[in-house]
ZAKE-113778 format. One line per field, with one value per residue: residue in one letter; x, y, z of N, C-alpha, C, CB in turn. Coordinates in steps of 0.02 Angstrom, whole numbers, plus 50000, padded with zeros to 5 digits. Atoms other than C-alpha are relative to their C-alpha. Last residue first. Glycine has a CB too. Example, Ala and Ser with C-alpha at 12.3 -4.5 7.8 and 13.67 -1.06 7.14 Angstrom:
2
aa	[S/A] $
n.px	[49958/50045] $
n.py	[49941/49941] $
n.pz	[49997/50000] $
ca.px	[50684/50615] $
ca.py	[49947/49775] $
ca.pz	[50357/50390] $
c.px	[49961/50045] $
c.py	[50055/50060] $
c.pz	[50037/50000] $
cb.px	[50020/49950] $
cb.py	[50023/50001] $
cb.pz	[49929/50062] $
This chain:
330
aa	[X/X/X/X/X/X/X/X/X/X/X/X/X/X/X/X/X/X/X/X/X/X/X/X/X/X/X/X/X/X/X/X/X/X/X/X/X/X/X/X/X/X/X/X/X/X/X/X/X/X/X/X/X/X/X/X/X/X/X/X/X/X/X/X/X/X/X/X/X/X/X/X/X/X/X/X/X/X/X/X/X/X/X/X/X/X/X/X/X/X/X/X/X/X/X/X/X/X/X/X/X/X/X/X/X/X/X/X/X/X/X/X/X/X/X/X/X/X/X/X/X/X/X/X/X/X/X/X/X/X/X/X/X/X/X/X/X/X/X/X/X/X/X/X/X/X/X/X/X/X/X/X/X/X/X/X/X/X/X/X/X/X/X/X/X/X/X/X/X/X/X/X/X/X/X/X/X/X/X/X/X/X/X/X/X/X/X/X/X/X/X/X/X/X/X/X/X/X/X/X/X/X/X/X/X/X/X/X/X/X/X/X/X/X/X/X/X/X/X/X/X/X/X/X/X/X/X/X/X/X/X/X/X/X/X/X/X/X/X/X/X/X/X/X/X/X/X/X/X/X/X/X/X/X/X/X/X/X/X/X/X/X/X/X/X/X/X/X/X/X/X/X/X/X/X/X/X/X/X/X/X/X/X/X/X/X/X/X/X/X/X/X/X/X/X/X/X/X/X/X/X/X/X/X/X/X/X/X/X/X/X/X/X/X/X/X/X/X/X/X/X/X/X/X/X/X/X/X/X/X] $
n.px	[50067/49996/50014/49942/49981/49991/49960/49934/49945/49996/49978/49930/49959/50002/49958/49930/49983/49990/49937/49947/49994/49962/50038/49979/49978/50049/50039/50037/50053/50052/50036/50041/50055/50052/50019/49997/50022/49946/50014/50029/50071/50037/50061/50011/49999/49941/49943/49984/50011/49940/49941/49977/49993/49946/49947/50022/50001/50066/50050/50017/50043/50064/50037/50018/50055/49975/50017/49947/49935/49967/49938/49962/49948/50019/49939/50014/50011/49939/50022/49957/50011/49975/49953/49933/49968/50048/50005/50070/50015/50060/50026/50021/50025/49950/49934/49960/50033/49978/49954/50009/49942/50001/49935/49947/50013/50040/49968/50044/50006/50018/50017/49951/50008/49933/49979/50028/49986/49980/50056/50050/49977/50007/50072/50021/49967/50041/50035/50069/50041/50002/50036/49964/50040/49989/50020/49983/49944/49939/49997/49958/49931/49975/49982/49937/49949/49988/49949/49947/50008/49979/50057/50061/49999/50022/50033/50036/50062/50031/50067/50005/50001/49931/49976/50030/49965/49930/49995/50004/49936/49951/50012/49979/49927/49978/50013/49948/49997/49933/50000/50056/49993/49988/50060/50043/50049/50046/50034/50065/50025/50072/50039/50056/50062/50037/49999/49932/49964/50026/49975/49928/49993/50016/49944/49946/50020/49994/49929/49976/49943/49940/49991/49961/49975/50016/50070/50013/50067/49992/50063/50006/50040/50018/50066/50031/49959/50033/50068/50041/50009/50047/49965/49992/49935/49999/50015/49954/50028/49972/50025/49994/50009/50017/50061/49995/49999/50053/49984/49930/49993/49944/49956/49997/50053/50046/50005/50047/49968/50039/49994/49999/49984/49941/49996/49937/49992/50055/50064/50048/50072/50029/50044/49971/49971/49928/49961/49945/49930/49961/49944/49962/49990/50040/50065/50037/49967/50044/49999/50053/50036/50032/49951/49938/50011/49935/49992/50063/50003/50019/50051/50017/50066/50008/50010/50069/50031/49966/50018/50070/50003/49977/50051/50057/49980/49998/50069/50031/49971/50031/50070/50003/49975/50052/49978/50024/50052/49977/50033/50056/49982/50044] $
n.py	[49980/49945/49933/49956/49996/49930/49963/50028/49963/49934/50008/50022/49941/49954/50028/49995/49929/49985/50030/49958/49940/50017/49996/49942/49949/49947/50009/50062/49989/49959/50044/50044/49960/49994/49930/49980/50051/50033/50072/50011/50016/49946/50022/49953/49931/49964/50045/50030/50072/50033/49987/50061/50058/49996/50048/50067/50009/50032/49947/49977/50051/50000/49942/50013/50048/50067/50055/50013/50020/50017/50037/49982/50048/50065/50040/50071/50020/50010/50029/49984/50048/49977/50043/49983/50062/50039/49974/50009/50009/49965/50015/49942/50017/49988/49996/49962/49936/49959/49947/49936/49984/50043/49992/50030/50071/50017/50057/50058/50026/50071/50023/50046/50000/50000/49931/49976/49929/49973/50008/49948/49939/50009/49999/49930/49968/49953/50036/50017/49945/49990/50049/50023/50045/49992/50055/49976/50031/49983/49948/49943/50022/50025/49943/49974/50049/49990/49948/50019/50059/49978/50008/49978/49927/49973/49934/49996/49961/49992/49971/49935/49945/49990/50058/49997/49949/50021/50045/49960/49964/50048/50007/49938/49997/50051/49980/50029/50073/50021/50013/50044/50071/50040/50000/50055/50015/49946/50017/49969/50014/50014/50003/50046/49964/50005/49935/49976/50037/49979/49932/50005/50028/49948/49952/50026/49993/49928/49984/50019/50043/49996/50060/50053/49976/50051/49995/50042/49998/50030/50030/49999/50053/50050/50031/50003/50012/49979/49976/49996/49932/49992/49974/50051/50032/50032/49954/49995/50030/49978/50040/49966/50044/50066/50032/50073/50036/50051/50067/50006/50060/50040/50034/50072/50033/50031/49958/49945/49944/49953/49931/49949/49935/49961/49945/49982/50038/49992/50024/49981/49995/50062/50029/50060/50052/49994/50040/50030/50001/50024/49959/50029/49956/50021/49968/50027/49989/49967/50027/49973/50044/49972/49969/49978/49980/49981/50012/50026/49994/50064/50002/50068/50024/50064/50059/50020/49963/50018/50068/49999/49972/50051/50052/49976/49999/50069/50023/49971/50033/50066/49989/49985/49934/49966/49971/49932/49993/49974/49938/50007/49982/49950] $
n.pz	[49978/49951/50025/49992/49929/49981/50049/50017/49969/50030/50069/49999/49983/50057/50052/49979/50006/50071/50019/49971/50042/50061/50062/50040/49952/49995/49939/50006/50050/49967/49954/50042/50026/49949/49991/49931/49951/49964/50003/50066/49991/50033/50035/50055/49974/50024/49999/50065/49999/49973/50041/50035/49954/49951/50015/49979/49928/49999/50006/49933/49969/50035/49975/49930/49994/50017/49956/49951/50027/49937/50004/49941/49983/50024/50004/50010/50069/50040/50063/50057/50054/50064/50036/49977/49980/49960/49932/49985/49929/49978/49933/49961/49933/49948/50029/49954/49991/49944/50021/49967/49958/49941/49965/50040/50008/50058/50033/50010/50068/50002/50066/50026/50073/50029/50013/50064/50007/49936/49954/50013/49967/49928/49986/49997/49944/49963/49946/50015/50025/50073/50038/50059/50041/50072/50043/50067/50034/49964/49948/50019/50010/49935/49958/50028/49981/49928/49992/49953/49958/49933/49955/50034/50001/50065/50000/50063/49998/50065/49995/50032/49952/49976/49961/49934/49960/49992/49943/49939/49995/49975/49928/49968/49997/49952/49931/49957/50010/50020/50072/50021/49983/50060/50041/49978/50052/50018/50062/50010/50067/49996/50062/49996/50010/49937/49968/49997/49949/49935/49988/49987/49932/49952/50002/49957/49929/49985/49993/49934/50013/49959/49960/50032/50065/50050/50022/50058/50028/50067/50021/50072/50030/49950/50008/49934/49940/49938/50012/49939/49974/49945/49942/49948/50010/50066/50054/50056/50060/50064/50056/50064/50058/49975/50024/50010/49937/49997/49977/49981/49961/50022/49953/50013/49962/50048/50059/49988/50035/50040/49977/50052/49969/50018/49951/49967/49939/49953/50025/49948/50016/50026/49950/49968/50041/50007/49954/50037/49980/50057/50021/50056/50057/50058/49996/49943/49936/49951/49932/49958/49954/49941/49955/50031/50069/50030/50071/50027/50073/50029/50051/50022/49985/50034/49957/49990/49945/49937/49982/49980/49932/49953/49999/49960/49930/49977/49998/49940/49941/49995/49979/49928/49982/49960/49937/49993/49950/49935/49982/49953/49932/49970] $
ca.px	[44190/44340/44317/44403/44244/44173/44184/44137/43997/43862/43895/43886/43726/43647/43701/43630/43465/43457/43483/43344/43228/43260/43201/43303/43245/43141/43245/43306/43355/43450/43545/43593/43651/43754/43855/43926/43962/43978/43834/43818/43849/44016/44110/44280/44284/44231/44114/43989/43938/44012/43886/43732/43676/43720/43612/43455/43542/43593/43738/43844/43839/43907/44043/44100/44094/44200/44105/44192/44095/43918/43825/43646/43537/43371/43395/43262/43328/43308/43169/43236/43111/43145/43042/42948/42790/42682/42832/42871/43039/43085/43258/43298/43390/43405/43318/43151/43027/43126/43031/42944/43010/42848/42820/42684/42541/42615/42674/42619/42757/42741/42826/42821/42711/42779/42606/42545/42665/42621/42520/42652/42783/42684/42666/42852/42895/42763/42835/42873/43062/43129/43151/43212/43130/43245/43203/43273/43179/43062/42908/42934/42871/42711/42682/42684/42552/42449/42471/42380/42274/42272/42176/42300/42452/42405/42492/42554/42686/42830/42951/43098/43112/43166/42987/42924/43048/42987/42807/42823/42880/42730/42616/42694/42682/42497/42458/42542/42389/42367/42186/42154/42330/42315/42232/42377/42482/42629/42715/42834/42983/43068/43257/43345/43513/43673/43770/43816/43644/43557/43668/43634/43447/43453/43544/43414/43272/43365/43388/43203/43150/42977/42853/42827/42686/42634/42730/42894/42959/43112/43098/43272/43281/43398/43485/43632/43679/43594/43649/43837/43906/43977/44059/43972/44000/43816/43814/43800/43711/43768/43698/43800/43774/43810/43902/44029/43996/44043/44145/44158/43996/43990/43828/43728/43677/43788/43882/43848/43931/43863/43965/43932/43953/43867/43744/43721/43546/43546/43720/43894/44032/44212/44265/44416/44355/44244/44060/43936/43775/43594/43506/43335/43272/43213/43271/43417/43478/43416/43531/43519/43684/43765/43894/43780/43617/43629/43474/43415/43581/43557/43645/43751/43830/44005/43991/44060/44232/44323/44195/44214/44403/44395/44289/44407/44556/44469/44426/44603/44676/44555/44610/44793/44781/44764/44873/44799/44907/45006/44943/45069/45174/45130] $
ca.py	[45724/45676/45509/45357/45258/45301/45135/45033/45145/45082/44901/44943/45042/44894/44770/44880/44897/44708/44686/44812/44721/44554/44631/44571/44454/44345/44190/44186/44369/44333/44191/44307/44435/44306/44260/44084/44057/44218/44258/44448/44499/44585/44476/44548/44464/44296/44179/44318/44342/44516/44600/44519/44645/44790/44742/44825/44995/44993/45114/44969/44893/45054/45066/44888/44917/45075/45239/45388/45401/45400/45484/45539/45543/45626/45780/45913/46079/46100/46175/46205/46212/46295/46264/46358/46267/46423/46528/46424/46490/46461/46414/46416/46297/46356/46309/46245/46191/46044/45928/45762/45593/45519/45663/45621/45649/45816/45846/46019/46135/46238/46406/46456/46607/46626/46678/46499/46443/46271/46215/46291/46180/46026/46087/46126/45946/45876/45717/45803/45806/45660/45682/45798/45903/45979/46008/46115/46063/46142/46061/45959/45790/45864/45964/45805/45729/45888/45875/45708/45750/45926/45856/45921/45910/45730/45634/45460/45467/45348/45349/45234/45094/44947/44885/45057/45055/44892/44946/45094/44976/44863/45013/45052/44872/44864/45030/44979/45004/45178/45234/45220/45287/45452/45547/45496/45618/45618/45469/45543/45445/45522/45522/45584/45665/45587/45650/45477/45411/45548/45515/45328/45360/45474/45340/45214/45318/45330/45141/45118/45219/45293/45305/45483/45468/45362/45485/45500/45632/45595/45714/45746/45794/45893/45996/46103/46143/46133/46117/46088/46048/45883/45876/45762/45882/45931/45964/45835/45862/45898/45890/45961/45918/45986/46137/46246/46434/46511/46671/46851/46876/47057/47152/47282/47457/47527/47650/47563/47402/47284/47138/46952/46790/46639/46499/46395/46332/46390/46372/46447/46367/46407/46551/46591/46766/46865/46854/46978/47009/47057/47074/47006/47058/46918/46999/46878/46922/46845/46808/46826/46796/46879/46827/46706/46702/46606/46589/46582/46601/46625/46769/46814/46987/47060/47241/47374/47453/47323/47344/47533/47515/47399/47526/47667/47568/47531/47715/47769/47648/47710/47890/47838/47755/47569/47502/47389/47236/47237/47127/46995/47038/46943] $
ca.pz	[47967/47861/47777/47852/47882/47711/47619/47775/47842/47723/47773/47959/47932/47841/47976/48114/48019/47996/48183/48217/48096/48184/48348/48497/48636/48519/48552/48371/48387/48549/48463/48321/48449/48544/48390/48415/48233/48131/48013/48034/48212/48171/48296/48343/48514/48442/48535/48569/48750/48775/48659/48736/48870/48751/48602/48674/48669/48487/48508/48572/48398/48322/48454/48416/48227/48234/48230/48150/47989/48055/47913/47954/47802/47760/47867/47846/47911/48098/48204/48379/48522/48689/48843/48978/48924/48915/48860/48706/48647/48466/48404/48219/48103/47923/47761/47823/47690/47619/47505/47530/47479/47410/47289/47162/47284/47333/47511/47566/47624/47783/47813/47996/48029/48207/48268/48247/48385/48454/48303/48189/48270/48219/48041/48036/48080/47963/47889/47723/47735/47833/48020/48155/48292/48423/48605/48745/48901/49030/48953/48794/48857/48930/48770/48665/48778/48760/48571/48573/48419/48347/48197/48066/48179/48213/48351/48398/48536/48572/48718/48680/48809/48700/48682/48628/48486/48411/48446/48328/48191/48225/48207/48038/47978/48024/47939/47777/47666/47743/47741/47929/47966/47871/48015/48126/48025/48147/48228/48357/48424/48576/48596/48755/48717/48786/48634/48569/48615/48515/48364/48374/48389/48237/48139/48198/48126/47960/47958/47994/47843/47867/47723/47662/47704/47853/47961/48057/48178/48283/48432/48503/48686/48798/48663/48717/48538/48368/48186/48182/48009/47948/47777/47652/47507/47497/47685/47822/47989/48167/48344/48489/48672/48847/48781/48871/48846/48680/48688/48625/48530/48471/48487/48395/48446/48308/48420/48586/48529/48661/48725/48711/48805/48730/48766/48609/48573/48394/48319/48333/48230/48277/48390/48282/48237/48352/48317/48245/48336/48307/48474/48522/48695/48809/48972/48992/48817/48656/48511/48323/48237/48087/47958/47864/47960/48124/48233/48415/48507/48695/48781/48931/48952/48959/49011/48895/48919/48815/48677/48675/48674/48524/48430/48477/48414/48249/48224/48271/48144/48011/48043/48040/47869/47845/47705/47573/47552/47392/47251/47204/47050/46892] $
c.px	[49995/49930/50005/49989/50058/50028/50013/50038/50068/50060/50009/50027/50074/50043/50003/50046/50073/50020/50015/50069/50055/50011/50045/49959/50023/50018/49948/49956/49957/49943/49943/49959/49954/49940/49941/49983/50008/49972/50054/49980/49964/49924/49963/49938/49986/49996/50064/50064/50014/49993/50062/50068/50031/50005/50049/50052/49979/49989/49929/49948/49977/49952/49932/49959/49977/49944/50033/49985/50049/50070/50032/50065/50037/50051/49981/50065/49987/49983/50060/49974/50041/49990/50024/50052/50069/50030/49954/49990/49925/49990/49940/49971/49983/49969/50055/50072/50038/49959/50015/50047/49990/50058/49998/50067/50056/49992/49956/50039/49954/49992/49989/49977/50052/49999/50069/50023/49973/50006/50016/49939/49949/50020/49988/49926/49977/50032/49960/49963/49929/49958/50003/49957/50040/49958/50017/49993/50017/50062/50068/50014/50047/50073/50033/50025/50069/50053/50015/50055/50063/49993/50014/49939/49936/50001/49974/49959/49970/49933/49973/49929/49999/50005/50071/50027/49971/50038/50071/50010/50001/50068/50048/49990/50025/50076/50027/49992/50053/50002/50068/50001/49943/50002/50008/49938/49959/49952/49948/49972/49929/49975/49927/49960/49943/49936/49963/50006/50071/50039/49978/50029/50073/50008/49987/50062/50057/49981/50011/50074/50031/50053/50065/50015/50038/50026/49985/49926/49997/49930/50008/49936/49997/49965/49990/49928/49957/50043/49970/49933/49954/49998/49948/50046/50015/50065/50005/49979/50050/49964/50025/49978/50007/49989/49988/49932/50002/50007/49939/50020/50074/50005/50058/50050/49993/49941/49948/49991/49951/50046/49964/50006/50005/50010/50066/49989/50064/50006/49944/49930/49959/49926/49971/49957/50026/50026/50074/50037/50045/50074/50034/50053/50042/50006/49955/49931/49955/50039/49948/50006/49942/49962/49969/50050/50066/49988/50067/50004/49934/49992/49988/49945/49990/49935/49993/49997/49929/49968/50031/49977/49928/49995/50019/49945/49944/50017/49996/49928/49968/50027/49964/49928/49989/50028/49942/50020/49981/49940/50021/49973/49940/50020] $
c.py	[50074/50023/50051/50070/50047/50008/50071/50041/49977/50040/50068/49994/49981/50061/50046/49976/50011/50073/50013/49971/50046/50062/49984/49998/50064/50055/50055/49988/49938/50015/50038/49953/49958/50041/50005/50073/50025/49947/49960/49926/49994/49986/50060/49982/50051/50073/50036/49958/49966/49924/49964/50008/49939/49940/49993/49947/49930/49975/49975/50056/50022/49951/50004/50057/49988/49950/49935/49942/49976/49975/49991/49960/50024/49946/49929/49962/49925/49987/49996/49962/50022/49944/50034/49955/50012/49935/49957/50018/49996/49987/50044/49976/50064/49984/50014/50001/50044/50065/50044/50052/50066/50014/49958/49999/49965/49925/49980/49946/49941/49979/49924/49973/49956/49998/50004/50070/50026/50076/50027/49993/50056/50063/49992/50007/50073/50032/50047/49965/49975/50060/50015/49949/49983/49948/50016/49941/50040/49967/50004/50049/50060/49978/49977/50058/50022/49951/50014/50053/49987/49943/50025/49998/50027/50076/50016/50064/50000/50036/50011/50026/50069/50064/50009/49944/50007/50048/49975/49956/50043/50032/49949/49996/50062/50002/49950/50020/49966/49924/49978/49983/49957/49925/49960/49995/49937/49975/50054/49978/50025/49992/49984/50000/49949/50042/50001/50067/50025/49965/50025/50069/49993/49975/50057/50044/49979/50013/50073/50015/49983/49950/50004/49942/50065/50018/49943/50008/49956/49993/49977/49962/50007/49940/49948/49973/49998/49980/50029/50031/49999/50072/50013/50023/49948/49963/49962/50054/50008/49965/50029/49953/50043/49950/49933/49970/49925/49964/49956/49930/49988/49940/49965/49970/49926/49967/49973/50045/50058/50052/50046/50069/50051/50060/50036/50055/50015/49953/50014/49985/50018/50009/49933/49972/49943/49941/50012/49955/49975/50007/49968/50050/49966/50046/49981/50031/49973/50009/50036/49968/50038/49947/50026/50025/50025/50014/50025/49988/49969/50010/49929/50004/49928/49968/49937/49935/49976/50034/49980/49930/50001/50025/49945/49947/50023/49996/49928/49975/50026/49963/49933/50009/50013/50067/50036/50027/50074/50007/50022/50068/49990/50013] $
c.pz	[50006/50018/50055/49973/50012/50070/50020/49948/49972/50027/49966/49929/49999/50013/49938/49944/50020/49989/49927/49983/50027/49956/49940/49935/49965/50049/50009/50061/49994/49952/50034/50043/49956/49976/50049/50013/50071/50047/50035/49993/49933/50000/49971/49958/49945/50021/49981/50006/49934/50001/50025/49967/49967/50047/50059/49983/50022/50072/49995/49998/50069/50033/49968/50028/50072/50013/49976/50047/50052/49985/50068/50000/50061/50019/49980/49990/49995/49927/49954/49939/49940/49949/49937/49968/50031/50027/50043/50074/50010/50074/50016/50066/50038/50068/50051/49976/50048/50002/50059/49972/50038/50047/50064/50036/49963/49994/49942/49963/49997/49928/50001/49932/49967/49924/49968/49983/49934/49996/50069/50045/49990/50038/50075/50014/50007/50061/50045/50056/49985/49982/49926/49964/49937/49964/49927/49953/49937/49969/50034/50056/49988/49994/50065/50043/49975/50025/50074/50007/50042/50050/50071/50046/49969/50005/49930/50001/49930/50008/49930/50007/49969/50043/50025/50044/50070/50045/50011/50062/50063/50007/50031/50075/50037/50008/50050/50073/50043/49992/49975/49925/49975/50015/49936/49957/50017/49945/49987/49932/49994/49928/50015/49935/50001/49999/50067/50037/50008/50056/50068/50016/50019/50072/50049/49998/50045/50072/50017/50009/50067/49979/50040/50048/50011/49930/49953/49982/49938/49971/49927/49982/49924/49968/50055/49997/50062/50059/50064/49983/50060/50024/50054/50057/50054/49986/49933/49951/49943/49942/49935/49945/49937/49944/50035/49982/49987/50066/49997/50021/50013/50047/49966/50048/49980/50033/49952/49939/50002/49968/49951/50032/49945/50046/49986/50050/50037/50059/50050/49972/50061/49987/49977/50056/50044/49959/49989/50050/49944/50017/49940/49977/49947/49940/49940/50007/50056/50065/50042/50068/50031/50040/50064/50051/49971/49926/49976/49924/49975/49925/49976/49948/49976/50025/49959/50040/50014/50059/50066/50021/50025/50071/50049/50006/50045/50074/50026/50008/50064/50061/50009/50024/50075/50022/50035/50070/50008/50047/50070/50019/50047/50072] $
cb.px	[49983/50041/49932/50060/50018/49934/49965/49991/49999/49936/49949/50006/49979/49928/49975/50013/49954/49936/49999/49992/49933/49963/49969/50077/50056/49934/50047/50048/50031/50031/50048/50044/50026/50028/49981/50067/50040/50042/49993/50050/49966/50024/49953/50062/50067/50006/49989/50009/49929/50014/50013/49949/49934/49991/50038/49934/49954/49994/50016/50062/50037/50009/50039/50062/50021/50064/49924/50012/50029/49959/50049/49959/50048/49992/50039/49954/50061/50040/49941/50074/49924/50075/49967/50004/50006/49938/49975/49976/50030/49937/50055/49948/50052/50026/50002/49995/49928/50075/49971/50010/50063/50002/50015/50008/49934/50032/50011/49936/50069/49935/50056/50012/50004/50040/50000/49925/50075/50067/49980/49978/50068/50043/49964/50017/50077/49940/50051/49998/50032/49973/49929/50069/49931/50075/49925/50073/49985/49994/49947/49967/50004/49957/49939/49990/49982/49934/49977/50031/49984/49960/49979/49987/50061/49929/50050/49955/50013/49990/50002/50022/50058/50049/49995/49923/49999/50034/49954/49932/50011/50004/49927/49960/50029/49978/49924/50069/50012/50053/49978/49934/50006/50064/49980/49981/50034/50038/49967/50004/50004/49961/50029/49954/50001/50044/49969/50028/50001/49925/49976/50036/49965/49927/50010/50018/49937/49956/50037/49988/50052/49984/49999/50066/49941/49925/49987/50018/49979/50038/49941/50062/49929/49956/49993/50000/50054/49929/49956/50036/49972/50017/50040/50026/50055/49987/50048/50006/49931/50075/49923/50073/49930/49938/50004/50027/49939/50005/50028/50015/49967/50067/49961/50020/49933/50037/50068/50023/50019/49947/50074/49937/50066/49996/49996/50053/49996/49933/50004/50007/49975/50012/49943/50068/50057/50033/49984/50048/50010/49983/50050/49953/50034/49930/50008/50039/50015/49935/50071/49929/50048/49952/50036/49987/49945/50055/49943/49943/50061/49934/50019/49979/49947/50061/49939/49965/49999/50074/50020/49956/50029/50072/49990/49972/50061/50050/49967/50001/50075/50012/49963/50041/49966/49978/50058/49923/50022/50035/49923/50021/50025/49926] $
cb.py	[49968/50060/50002/49969/49932/50037/50001/49932/49991/50039/49959/49932/50028/50021/49932/49958/50042/49985/49925/50007/50037/49946/50069/49999/49972/49972/49999/49941/50019/50066/49971/49961/50061/50031/50033/49987/49934/50051/49977/50020/50054/50008/49960/50002/50014/49995/49940/50055/49986/50026/50073/49980/49982/50062/50022/49983/50050/49941/50043/50024/49933/49984/50065/49988/49934/49983/49992/50062/50057/49946/50035/49986/49989/50002/50000/49989/50020/49942/50041/49982/49995/50020/49932/49995/49953/49985/50071/49927/50058/49977/50010/50042/49959/50073/50054/49971/49989/50016/50041/49994/50004/49928/50074/50037/49989/50029/49941/50020/49982/49987/50018/49942/50072/49941/50039/49998/50012/49970/49926/49997/50021/49940/49945/50036/49998/49967/49962/49959/50033/49937/49995/49971/50033/49993/49986/50031/49927/49979/49987/50036/49952/49943/50043/50022/49930/49990/50065/49935/49939/50061/49928/49956/50026/49974/50055/49937/50073/49932/50066/49997/49995/50005/49938/49995/50067/49996/49940/50037/50045/49939/49980/50059/49998/49930/50008/50023/49985/50023/50063/50031/49993/50022/50072/50007/49990/50064/49929/50077/49924/50058/49947/50019/50041/50020/50052/50007/49925/49985/50048/49969/49931/50025/50027/49930/49958/50041/49981/49926/50035/49989/49937/50029/50010/49990/50069/49926/50072/49931/50052/49968/50000/50030/49968/50069/50053/49971/49944/50040/50046/49953/50065/49936/50053/50052/50062/49933/50033/49985/49996/50026/49965/50004/49989/49966/50019/49950/50002/50048/49939/50041/49952/49986/50036/49949/50007/50041/49980/50034/50021/49996/49996/50023/49973/50021/49927/49989/49925/50075/49936/49943/50048/50017/50028/50002/49926/50054/49957/50040/50011/49982/50066/49995/50076/50011/50076/49959/50008/49987/49973/50055/50055/50054/50054/49944/50034/50047/49966/49973/50044/49956/50045/49953/50010/49990/50073/50019/49952/50026/50070/49980/49970/50064/50045/49959/50005/50077/50010/49959/50043/50062/50054/49956/50049/50004/49970/50068/49993/49961/50073/49978] $
cb.pz	[50067/49971/49968/49967/50025/49995/49934/49974/50075/50012/49961/50036/50069/49984/49980/50064/50045/49961/50015/50077/49996/49961/49992/49985/50043/50019/50060/49991/49931/50025/50053/49952/49961/50063/49932/50027/49991/50039/49928/49944/50043/49928/50048/49955/50033/49923/49953/49946/50021/50070/49998/49948/50028/50041/49937/49966/50031/49947/49941/50037/50004/49926/49986/50042/49970/50043/50005/50040/49963/50041/49954/50066/49940/49925/50069/49939/49956/50029/49968/50014/49982/50004/49983/50078/49941/49959/49999/49985/50042/49960/50053/49961/50039/49998/49947/50072/50025/49995/49940/50075/49958/49979/50016/49935/49965/49936/50049/49961/49973/50040/49949/50049/49972/50026/50064/50003/50005/50022/50006/49927/49974/50025/49961/49935/49991/50022/50042/49942/49938/49966/50023/50018/49981/49981/50007/49997/49982/50072/50052/49943/49941/50026/50016/49928/49971/50041/49966/49978/49958/50023/50002/49938/49960/49981/50023/49987/50024/49966/50040/49925/50044/49941/49958/49995/49964/49931/49990/50004/49937/49953/50013/49972/49930/49977/50010/49975/49928/50053/49963/50016/50075/49967/49983/50073/49932/49976/50003/50004/49984/50037/49953/50058/49934/50059/49953/49930/49983/50007/49945/49941/50004/49989/49927/49978/50015/49953/49936/50011/49952/50073/49957/49974/49949/49997/49966/50013/49983/50004/50006/49965/50028/50053/49929/50032/50007/50005/49975/50055/49945/50057/49983/49971/49999/49946/50001/49965/49981/49997/50002/49988/50002/50043/49924/50063/50044/49939/50072/50056/49965/49998/50042/49925/49990/49958/49966/50059/49925/50043/50007/49956/50043/49927/50074/49948/49985/49964/49984/50021/49970/50049/50017/50027/49957/50069/49992/49968/50062/49935/50059/49941/50023/50019/50002/50063/50011/50012/50031/49968/50055/49980/49965/49949/49995/50010/49960/50015/49967/50032/49943/50060/49969/50013/50046/49932/49985/49996/49945/49943/50000/49984/49930/49969/50009/49959/49930/49997/50001/49936/49948/50015/49958/50063/49989/49991/50067/49991/49995/50062/50003/49996] $
């Protein structure tokens, strides 16, 4: 079979393309903030707060909510063309169905890790978020939502003890209720003048919390059925919302149940647990994996009550899970 010949562009089409390029070159280059990405199009806001639908130039790479970009106006279609991505301060990513990493949010200042009594929190998942935040120099804040369920939760004591583990290592923790509007002022104080992203298992109430800040946004909220302990996704694409009263940005991300950490070697992984750092150079063996090696300073610190045993177990679980996938492509 003969290969299909490339379709030739006639002179009229060539002139049309040339005129379009000329119009872009003549237009002023403007600054914008990406608020959503839909397939081939982007929603951005300009400095005046106007929303513009844009295409992007090829070879720019992924563009996500929170990105600051340069763009030019196409006066014919009244749409824009993104010409460049400004340098980022941080970039959060999540896995797709094939375990390839995809960017979700850029230039984030704070990551709010939302947990709830139901679905029950997974400490390893929390620690993966903390590792990702530490790697990107993003401030993590742990939010326990659905406070109204605590009095009837048979594992209330364990849940409050889990919160205390993170409070003791310096992670800010907040207990709130989107349903009762409890402690939202405290949450607001943390969010003000920052770009924030909410993450956590599906069903913990991320969208419910955002809806309390911006009811006019009509954010889709999914109820958690009694039979569904894992929750279900209600947000399908990341989106940035601006909260004028707090002068902050808030990015609602798709539910992320796992957080692969393929490129971390054991030493870097251990260093990502911030309370481990003072002890890491005191182990007898330089390549200590902090499992059952003699002379392990972390094991000694756990016995002395200086490190939470559950955090060490979480580190060991993540290390074990990483071993078969450490060489995978991210």
